[in-house]
N, C-alpha and C positions, 0 to 999 in steps of 0.2 A: 503493499499498500506506500510506504515510504515514496518508491520510486517513480510510481503512479502519479501520486501529488506533486512529485519536481519535476515530473515530465510537463505535465501539465502548466507548473507554474512558470518554468522556461521558454515552454510552447506560447505560454500567451506574452512572453515578452517578447518571442521572436516575433510576433504576429506583427504585438505594438509598433517594431521598429520595422515593419517593410516600407515604408513613407520612405524611409532612408536610400534604401537599397530599389526605389518603384519601378524606374527604368529596367534594369537588371531581370528583378521577376517577370515585368510584363514581355522581356524580349523571348523569356526561358518558356513563358506561358502562350506566345505565338507560337514559337519552333514546333510545339505538344501539341499544339492544335493544329497546325498543318498536318502534321503526319498524321493522326488519325483523323482530319478531315478528306485525307487522299488516301487513305487503307479504306474506312468505308466508302468512300462514292468508286473507286475500283471492285470494292467485295461489292456492294449494291447493284454493279452491272451484271457480275456472274448471276446474282442470286436473282434479279429480274426478268434475265437467260430463263431459267432453269424453273422458272414459277410458271412465263411462260410455257413450257414445254410439258410441265404439270398438267395446265390448263388444256393442251392439245388433247390428251390421248386420253380413249374409253378402255377397261377392263375387254368390256364385249366387244371391241372393232378390232379388228386387221388391215394390215397393208400389204399386199401380195405384192412380190419384183420377183424380178428376172434374179435368180439364182447369182449370188455372189456381187449383184448389187447393191453400194452402199445407199443410193439415195433415189429419189424418184427420176430426178434427171439425168440419169445413169442406166436407167431399166429401159427396157423395152418390150411387150409383149404382143404375141400377133391375135387375131382376133378367135383363130382355133383353140387357142390358149386362154381368152378372157371365156371362150363357151365353158371351157373345160373346169374354170375355176367355178361358173357361178351354178354348175351344175353338183361340185363337193356339196357332201353332209352339214351339216353345223349351221349352216345359214339362213339365218331371221327371215320370214318371208311376210308380204303384205297380206292384206286380204284376198287378195287376188289371187295368189301362189308363187308372186316373182317374187324374187332374192333381194332384199334391202341389200344393193350395194350398188356401187359405182366406178365403174368402168374411165380411169381419168387421164388426159395428157395435161401435162405442164411445161408452158411456154415461159420465159426473159425476155420482159417487154423494158426499153428504156424510158424513164421517166425523168422527169424531174423535180428535186425536193424543194421547197419554198422556200429553200435559203437556195437556191441556186445551183449546186450541184446535181452531179444523175448520180443514179442507181439501177441494177437491172433489178425491178420487181416480177413475182411472180403471178402468172392468169392460168387459172384452173378452169380446166374443162370439165364439167361431169355431167354424169347421168341425169334422167327424170327423178330416179330415186334418192339422190344426194339430200334433199330437205328433207327426209324423213329417216335417213341414213345418218344426217347431224343436226339431232332436232334441236342442236344448244344456239342455230343459226338464226337468227332475228331481225330482218327486214326493219330499219326504223326511218327509213327515208325514202321513197320512191316506191318503188316496186319491186318482184321479183322477174329478170330475166325472161326474153320469149326464146322458144328452141327457132333456129332456123332463120335467127334475125342477129343482126351485129349488133348486141347488146350485153353487157355486164353488170354486174355488180361488184361494190368496192367496201371492202372490213375498216372498219371504222379506223383504227390506228393506219392504213394505206391513204387514207382521205384526210386524216390530217396532218400527214408527214408527206404527203407530194401537190404540188398543185393541179389545177384544172380537174379535179376529180367529181367535183359537185355533180346533182341530178340533171341531167341534160348536157353535160359537158361532155366535151368529143376526146374518144383517147387514139392516136395511131399506133399501130404498127405496122413493119412491115407487111405491107401487100392488103391490108385494110384498116377500115374504122370504126371503131364502136364508140357507139353513146353510152355513158352511163344511165343506166335503169333506176338504181338502186341503191343505198350504204345500208350495211349489214354490221353485224355485233355479234360476237359467242363468244363470250364471257374472257375475251383479253386472248384469246390461244392464236397459236403462229396463222388460223386462216386469217384473222384481221388483218394480216400486213400481204392479202392475197388481192385481186379481180377474179371476179368469177364467172362464167357465159357457160352455155350448152355443150358438150363436147365434141359433140359432130359439126359445130359450126367451128370451133375454135380449129379443129384439124382440119376441115376443108379451108380454112383461110393460109392455115402450115403447111398444105397439100402431102399432110400426115393419115390419110384416111384409113391405110391398113394396118395400122398397129394402136396401142395406145403404152402409156409408162408403166401404170399400177392400177390393182384394181383396189380399191377399200369395202371390207365388208361388212355387215352388222352380225356378230353371231349370236346364236340362240342364247347362251350365257357364255362367262369368260372361260366353265369347263368344257364349254365346245372348241375351243383352241384347239387344241392337243388332237380331235379326232380329226379335223377341219386338215391339220397340217399332216397327219399321215394319211388323208385321202388323198391329198395332192402330192405325198410323196407314192405315194402307189401308180400316179401314172411314170412311167418311162420317157413318156415325149414329152413330159412338162419339169422343167428345169424350172421351180419359181422356191420361193422363201417367203412363208407363213409370218409376219412379223406383228408381235401384238402393238397396238398403238402408242400405248405407254412408253416402253422402251423403243421403239422407233425414234419418236420426237426429244426423248432421253440422249438417244445416241448422238443424233443430229446438234442439238446445243449443249452437251457435254463437254467437246471436246474446245471448244470457243468458252464458256464459262472457265473449265480448268484454266486455259491459257488466261485469264482474266484474274482467275485467284491466284496464281504464281505470280502474275504481271504485281497486284497487287502488293505480296508478301515481299518479291522482290524493290519495288520503290518504295515499298514502306518501312524494308531494315534499312536501307541508304538512307533516308532522310531519319531514322532513328539514331543510327550514330551521331547524325549533325547536331539533333535535338541532345542528345545523350553529354555532347562536347557542352554544349549550352549547357542545361542541366552543370553540370560538374564545375562550369567558367561562374554561373552563378553562387549556387551553395559555396567554393573557394571564396570568394569574394565577400560571400556573405559571412564565413567563420572567421577572415583575415579583418572584416571590420570591425568583429565583432569580442577580437582578441582580448582584449580589456576585461570586457564583461564577462566572458567565459572563463578569466583567468579567478575574477572575481568567487562568480559562483563555485568554482572549485573550493577555493580559501573558508567560502562559509560553510561548505559539508557537502555540498551537490556531487554525487560521482558520476565517473565516468559515462557508467552507464544513460546514466541520465541525461548527460548531454550526446549521445549519439542519439539516443530516440527523437529525443526535439529536434535533430537536423535532419533526419530521414523522413520524419512528420512531417516538416515546412515543405520539404520537397517534394514527398508526396501530395500536399497539398497543390503544391505549385503544377502538379503533373495532373490533378484530377479536374480542376480548374480547367485548365486546359482539354483533355479530356470533353468534357462536358459544353464545352465551347464548339471544339471540332466537331463535334458529334449535332449540337442544335443547330449548326448553318449547315450542315450536309442534311439534317431532316430538313429544314426548312425552305432550302434551295432548292434542292434534288430527289428529294421521295415524293415520285408519281412521275415522274417529267418522262418525256417517252423519248428516248436514243434507238441507233437502228444499227443492224450490221452493216458491213459492206458500206460505210460511207463513204462515196466521194466513187464506188466502184462502180466500173459497167460488164465487170465480170462473172461477181459470185453474186447469188443473190440474197437480198436485202431482208430483211425480218424487222420489224418494230416491236419495237416492248417498252415495258416502264420501271425503273429503276426500285428496288424494294430495299429502304433504307429502315430496316427492322429492330427491333430492339435485343437483337442478338448481334450483328451486328457493329451497334453502340457498346454491349457489352466487349465485343474484341479490342474495340477502339482503347474500350478505358483500362482494360485487361495489358495493353502495350504501354499504356500510358504509365500506369503501373512500376512495370519493366524498367523505364527510363527513369522515373525519379526514383527509384531503389538506386539504382546504379548510378544515376546522378548524384543521389546522395548520401551515399555507401562511402566511398574515400574521402568527401570533405567532410563526415563526421569523425571520422575515424582519426581522422589530422585534428579537428577540434579535440578531442578525449585525450589527445596525447599534449596537446600544447602545456609545457612547462610553467605553471601558475607564478614561480618570481619572473622568468625571463618577457612573458606577459606582462605583470602586473611594471616591472620596470620601462617598458616600451621596448623592450629588445625582439 
């Protein structure tokens, strides 16, 4: 209890004297806030991408691709293969007995973002059962496209990210002009970054009427996936892979999300080294400025442990202040903001998603700040405890 009382007394004195070293303390707080802000901001991109991926998949839906194809863009399925897939057991059927599935074509079109840069945006051709297959798609403005007419519906994120995608606007692609018939939302999933139209219409415009790229099916239940996969594997002439939607979208986003996480920690570590140097400088300056004061405390009976703990606690308070400031700024400025992959690219497919600044990420930033504070305060604290009392009192 004596150590606690002494520590509290010394810490209270330290805080009262902060005005004398306000500039150095402010620099320390600012540097730690910058570390935490950058770390959380980049991790929020990774978290936002994975959140989009989770929203895009249902356990009772599967995507069928050509065997070995990692994405829809690299897959090709001919019409005979599509017919075989749609005849497989395990697919849920509508009231008329037709399989609830969609043979789809994916094209990349060039659009201009609202900031003036260009990007490749997916235009998806879907079958007549696509809306029943994906009940989460809701038309919020305008109407659904009509088959046989060059009309598209636009995802909410694509509409917000790119210019001239309002209802009634026209989209020019190679060999065709499309009219925006409506805008849809789908719970913030990957499809909100796309344009959709009738598959036959898109295939005709692209002169690719003989094949599609993937088939998405609604299964009778998640348990029907395995029998469905076995049935497809039993056809010797059919070389396809049936992947559950959650796994497919997680794989598509996981690589980029993992890279962003690595980048966040790498940049954070570099910045943290600078913040540690700043904290060391601040606390060493504080100890030097208070050498006589610390010596007096030691002379009247305050122990070395008390001095060490008080310096460490002061360093942690500065670090926590910086962490809370950095986390608050990122949350206020970036949480929910829309960003997109492949920004400015005309080659890679762009997906828009919202930054997700969660409490877990804020806690990660605070943990980093605590480590910075402990490292930055430890050595100055040891120096303070070892100050020779007589030399400090005589000003040597």
